[in-house]
N, CA, C and O of each residue as an XYZ file, in Angstrom:
360
protein
N      23.121     11.571     27.416
C      23.905     10.361     27.289
C      23.054      9.143     27.666
O      23.194      8.071     27.076
N      22.178      9.320     28.647
C      21.305      8.221     29.083
C      20.381      7.794     27.952
O      20.102      6.606     27.791
N      19.905      8.764     27.165
C      19.012      8.473     26.053
C      19.711      7.611     25.004
O      19.112      6.668     24.487
N      20.948      7.916     24.687
C      21.709      7.133     23.709
C      21.942      5.715     24.222
O      21.887      4.759     23.449
N      22.198      5.577     25.502
C      22.411      4.264     26.101
C      21.127      3.444     26.048
O      21.159      2.252     25.741
N      20.001      4.081     26.347
C      18.712      3.404     26.295
C      18.400      2.953     24.866
O      17.932      1.835     24.653
N      18.659      3.823     23.893
C      18.429      3.482     22.489
C      19.287      2.295     22.078
O      18.797      1.389     21.404
N      20.531      2.280     22.462
C      21.424      1.164     22.127
C      20.932     -0.138     22.756
O      20.986     -1.191     22.121
N      20.455     -0.072     23.998
C      19.936     -1.280     24.656
C      18.670     -1.766     23.973
O      18.474     -2.970     23.814
N      17.808     -0.840     23.566
C      16.581     -1.222     22.865
C      16.906     -1.871     21.522
O      16.290     -2.873     21.158
N      17.857     -1.319     20.787
C      18.252     -1.896     19.503
C      18.823     -3.299     19.681
O      18.536     -4.193     18.886
N      19.618     -3.490     20.706
C      20.186     -4.812     20.990
C      19.090     -5.796     21.349
O      19.102     -6.937     20.887
N      18.143     -5.366     22.170
C      17.036     -6.243     22.558
C      16.204     -6.648     21.349
O      15.852     -7.818     21.200
N      15.886     -5.685     20.482
C      15.112     -5.991     19.273
C      15.883     -6.917     18.344
O      15.311     -7.852     17.783
N      17.171     -6.665     18.177
C      17.983     -7.519     17.306
C      18.006     -8.949     17.837
O      17.881     -9.899     17.064
N      18.162     -9.107     19.136
C      18.161    -10.444     19.735
C      16.806    -11.125     19.575
O      16.738    -12.325     19.309
N      15.730    -10.361     19.736
C      14.393    -10.923     19.582
C      14.199    -11.459     18.165
O      13.718    -12.577     17.981
N      14.574    -10.661     17.166
C      14.336    -11.066     15.781
C      15.329    -12.107     15.275
O      15.157    -12.644     14.181
N      16.351    -12.394     16.049
C      17.211    -13.534     15.706
C      16.487    -14.848     15.981
O      16.792    -15.875     15.374
N      15.532    -14.805     16.895
C      14.823    -16.021     17.297
C      13.381    -16.072     16.797
O      12.749    -17.125     16.880
N      12.844    -14.972     16.283
C      11.446    -14.908     15.862
C      11.339    -14.248     14.492
O      12.233    -13.515     14.069
N      10.232    -14.520     13.810
C       9.965    -13.850     12.535
C       8.962    -12.719     12.761
O       8.267    -12.682     13.777
N       8.901    -11.817     11.816
C       7.955    -10.706     11.912
C       6.523    -11.242     11.922
O       5.659    -10.696     12.608
N       6.277    -12.295     11.171
C       4.923    -12.852     11.113
C       4.443    -13.353     12.473
O       3.238    -13.374     12.723
N       5.347    -13.752     13.349
C       4.957    -14.175     14.697
C       4.444    -13.003     15.526
O       3.653    -13.194     16.450
N       4.884    -11.810     15.204
C       4.512    -10.621     15.965
C       3.161    -10.072     15.509
O       2.425     -9.490     16.305
N       2.836    -10.258     14.229
C       1.588     -9.732     13.694
C       0.393    -10.504     14.228
O       0.474    -11.716     14.426
N      -0.701     -9.823     14.457
C      -1.919    -10.528     14.874
C      -2.433    -11.414     13.739
O      -2.120    -11.181     12.571
N      -3.219    -12.423     14.087
C      -3.739    -13.360     13.092
C      -4.571    -12.681     12.012
O      -4.614    -13.150     10.875
N      -5.218    -11.600     12.354
C      -6.074    -10.922     11.382
C      -5.381     -9.746     10.691
O      -6.055     -8.922     10.071
N      -4.061     -9.649     10.783
C      -3.332     -8.544     10.157
C      -3.362     -8.677      8.642
O      -3.346     -9.782      8.100
N      -3.404     -7.547      7.977
C      -3.428     -7.522      6.521
C      -2.091     -6.979      6.025
O      -1.666     -5.893      6.421
N      -1.437     -7.741      5.159
C      -0.195     -7.289      4.548
C      -0.466     -7.133      3.061
O      -0.838     -8.092      2.384
N      -0.279     -5.927      2.561
C      -0.517     -5.646      1.156
C       0.828     -5.370      0.498
O       1.652     -4.622      1.023
N       1.036     -5.992     -0.669
C       2.295     -5.847     -1.397
C       2.000     -5.226     -2.756
O       1.090     -5.653     -3.467
N       2.785     -4.211     -3.103
C       2.643     -3.525     -4.385
C       3.928     -3.718     -5.179
O       5.027     -3.609     -4.635
N       3.783     -4.004     -6.463
C       4.940     -4.132     -7.341
C       5.587     -2.762     -7.530
O       4.895     -1.748     -7.611
N       6.902     -2.739     -7.599
C       7.618     -1.455     -7.713
C       7.343     -0.727     -9.022
O       7.657      0.458     -9.142
N       6.772     -1.400     -9.993
C       6.452     -0.757    -11.265
C       5.015     -0.235    -11.327
O       4.574      0.251    -12.369
N       4.294     -0.333    -10.224
C       2.908      0.142    -10.190
C       2.853      1.658    -10.358
O       3.740      2.383     -9.908
N       1.799      2.113    -11.012
C       1.618      3.558    -11.186
C       1.117      4.178     -9.885
O       0.680      3.477     -8.973
N       1.187      5.487     -9.819
C       0.680      6.212     -8.660
C      -0.806      5.925     -8.462
O      -1.263      5.712     -7.339
N      -1.547      5.923     -9.558
C      -2.985      5.644     -9.485
C      -3.240      4.232     -8.952
O      -4.136      4.042     -8.129
N      -2.476      3.250     -9.403
C      -2.647      1.876     -8.921
C      -2.345      1.779     -7.425
O      -3.047      1.081     -6.693
N      -1.316      2.469     -6.979
C      -0.956      2.448     -5.552
C      -2.069      3.050     -4.702
O      -2.475      2.472     -3.694
N      -2.557      4.213     -5.117
C      -3.623      4.873     -4.358
C      -4.871      4.007     -4.332
O      -5.497      3.851     -3.283
N      -5.235      3.443     -5.473
C      -6.418      2.590     -5.544
C      -6.267      1.372     -4.647
O      -7.185      1.026     -3.903
N      -5.122      0.729     -4.717
C      -4.896     -0.465     -3.902
C      -4.927     -0.144     -2.409
O      -5.543     -0.869     -1.627
N      -4.269      0.933     -2.020
C      -4.138      1.249     -0.599
C      -5.403      1.882     -0.023
O      -5.915      1.426      0.999
N      -5.901      2.915     -0.664
C      -6.993      3.700     -0.078
C      -8.376      3.173     -0.412
O      -9.299      3.305      0.391
N      -8.529      2.578     -1.587
C      -9.856      2.149     -2.016
C     -10.064      0.660     -1.778
O     -10.980      0.264     -1.057
N      -9.215     -0.163     -2.382
C      -9.421     -1.609     -2.337
C      -9.121     -2.231     -0.965
O      -9.892     -3.056     -0.475
N      -8.014     -1.837     -0.357
C      -7.563     -2.510      0.863
C      -7.715     -1.688      2.141
O      -7.710     -2.249      3.237
N      -7.850     -0.372      2.017
C      -7.990      0.518      3.170
C      -6.842      0.337      4.177
O      -7.067      0.088      5.362
N      -5.610      0.470      3.672
C      -4.422      0.353      4.517
C      -3.618      1.649      4.438
O      -3.754      2.416      3.485
N      -2.792      1.884      5.433
C      -1.982      3.097      5.500
C      -0.614      2.926      4.848
O       0.040      3.913      4.510
N      -0.176      1.677      4.669
C       1.129      1.422      4.062
C       1.112      0.088      3.334
O       0.275     -0.773      3.603
N       2.049     -0.068      2.408
C       2.209     -1.315      1.656
C       3.694     -1.628      1.524
O       4.536     -0.730      1.486
N       3.989     -2.896      1.457
C       5.343     -3.316      1.133
C       5.531     -3.160     -0.372
O       4.594     -3.370     -1.143
N       6.740     -2.792     -0.789
C       7.045     -2.626     -2.205
C       7.952     -3.768     -2.641
O       9.012     -3.986     -2.054
N       7.530     -4.500     -3.679
C       8.204     -5.706     -4.131
C       8.817     -5.484     -5.513
O       8.161     -4.974     -6.422
N      10.082     -5.876     -5.657
C      10.750     -5.849     -6.960
C      10.694     -7.266     -7.511
O      11.403     -8.150     -7.030
N       9.850     -7.489     -8.522
C       9.656     -8.840     -9.047
C      10.860     -9.327     -9.844
O      11.049    -10.535     -9.989
N      11.672     -8.421    -10.359
C      12.871     -8.832    -11.086
C      13.931     -9.361    -10.128
O      14.499    -10.432    -10.344
N      14.190     -8.601     -9.070
C      15.193     -9.012     -8.076
C      14.643     -9.998     -7.057
O      15.397    -10.637     -6.323
N      13.307    -10.116     -7.021
C      12.623    -10.977     -6.056
C      13.008    -10.620     -4.611
O      13.440    -11.461     -3.823
N      12.826     -9.317     -4.307
C      13.114     -8.836     -2.963
C      12.237     -7.635     -2.637
O      11.757     -6.933     -3.527
N      12.039     -7.414     -1.337
C      11.298     -6.250     -0.880
C      12.227     -5.040     -0.882
O      13.376     -5.122     -0.448
N      11.716     -3.929     -1.372
C      12.504     -2.703     -1.441
C      12.269     -1.794     -0.244
O      13.126     -0.977      0.093
N      11.123     -1.928      0.395
C      10.779     -1.073      1.520
C       9.277     -0.966      1.629
O       8.540     -1.860      1.213
N       8.830      0.157      2.201
C       7.385      0.391      2.315
C       7.061      1.761      1.739
O       7.913      2.648      1.673
N       5.818      1.909      1.328
C       5.310      3.208      0.887
C       4.025      3.468      1.670
O       3.213      2.569      1.889
N       3.869      4.705      2.077
C       2.699      5.069      2.878
C       1.775      5.979      2.078
O       2.155      6.532      1.046
N       0.573      6.117      2.575
C      -0.365      7.075      1.974
C       0.247      8.469      1.987
O       0.101      9.222      1.024
N       0.920      8.808      3.054
C       1.568     10.124      3.141
C       2.615     10.298      2.039
O       2.714     11.368      1.438
N       3.395      9.246      1.775
C       4.373      9.314      0.681
C       3.684      9.631     -0.636
O       4.154     10.471     -1.404
N       2.570      8.956     -0.896
C       1.836      9.174     -2.142
C       1.310     10.601     -2.229
O       1.379     11.229     -3.285
N       0.787     11.111     -1.121
C       0.292     12.498     -1.102
C       1.423     13.491     -1.331
O       1.241     14.489     -2.027
N       2.582     13.226     -0.755
C       3.731     14.117     -0.951
C       4.194     14.112     -2.410
O       4.620     15.142     -2.931
N       4.110     12.952     -3.066
C       4.454     12.870     -4.479
C       3.490     13.726     -5.302
O       3.909     14.472     -6.187
N       2.203     13.611     -5.003
C       1.199     14.395     -5.720
C       1.433     15.891     -5.513
O       1.423     16.659     -6.475
N       1.641     16.301     -4.280
C       1.888     17.722     -3.986
C       3.132     18.208     -4.722
O       3.136     19.310     -5.269
N       4.181     17.399     -4.740
C       5.428     17.775     -5.433
C       5.160     18.051     -6.902
O       5.607     19.063     -7.441
N       4.427     17.146     -7.555
C       4.163     17.332     -8.982
C       3.217     18.480     -9.261
O       3.384     19.183    -10.257
N       2.233     18.687     -8.413
C       1.331     19.837     -8.587
C       2.119     21.129     -8.443
O       1.946     22.050     -9.242
N       2.981     21.210     -7.438
C       3.800     22.415     -7.230
C       4.758     22.634     -8.399
O       4.991     23.773     -8.805
N       5.313     21.553     -8.940
C       6.273     21.705    -10.038
C       5.589     22.163    -11.312
O       6.229     22.789    -12.158
N       4.295     21.867    -11.473
C       3.555     22.323    -12.641
C       3.256     23.814    -12.587
O       3.038     24.439    -13.625
N       3.244     24.390    -11.389
C       2.940     25.809    -11.214
C       4.095     26.687    -11.683
O       3.880     27.842    -12.049
N       5.289     26.168    -11.679
C       6.460     26.994    -12.043
C       6.798     26.917    -13.510
O       7.751     27.554    -13.959
């Protein structure tokens, strides 16, 4: 029960913090933010993340809706590849 109470207090503290601050204030000055269009191919994502920018995650942008959809990680991309390789075996 103590763990749930601590989690609730942490969520409240974070929510209050972000009511007064932006995420960009928290990032260091030299932080790199990479954005990938949601229509990018798997190859484009891997190239952008692992080769060109050397980052572990990217924000995913929907240019039609003009909003961020979430993030994608290198691990997500690897899991997609493994899924398709496994599906080809059957």
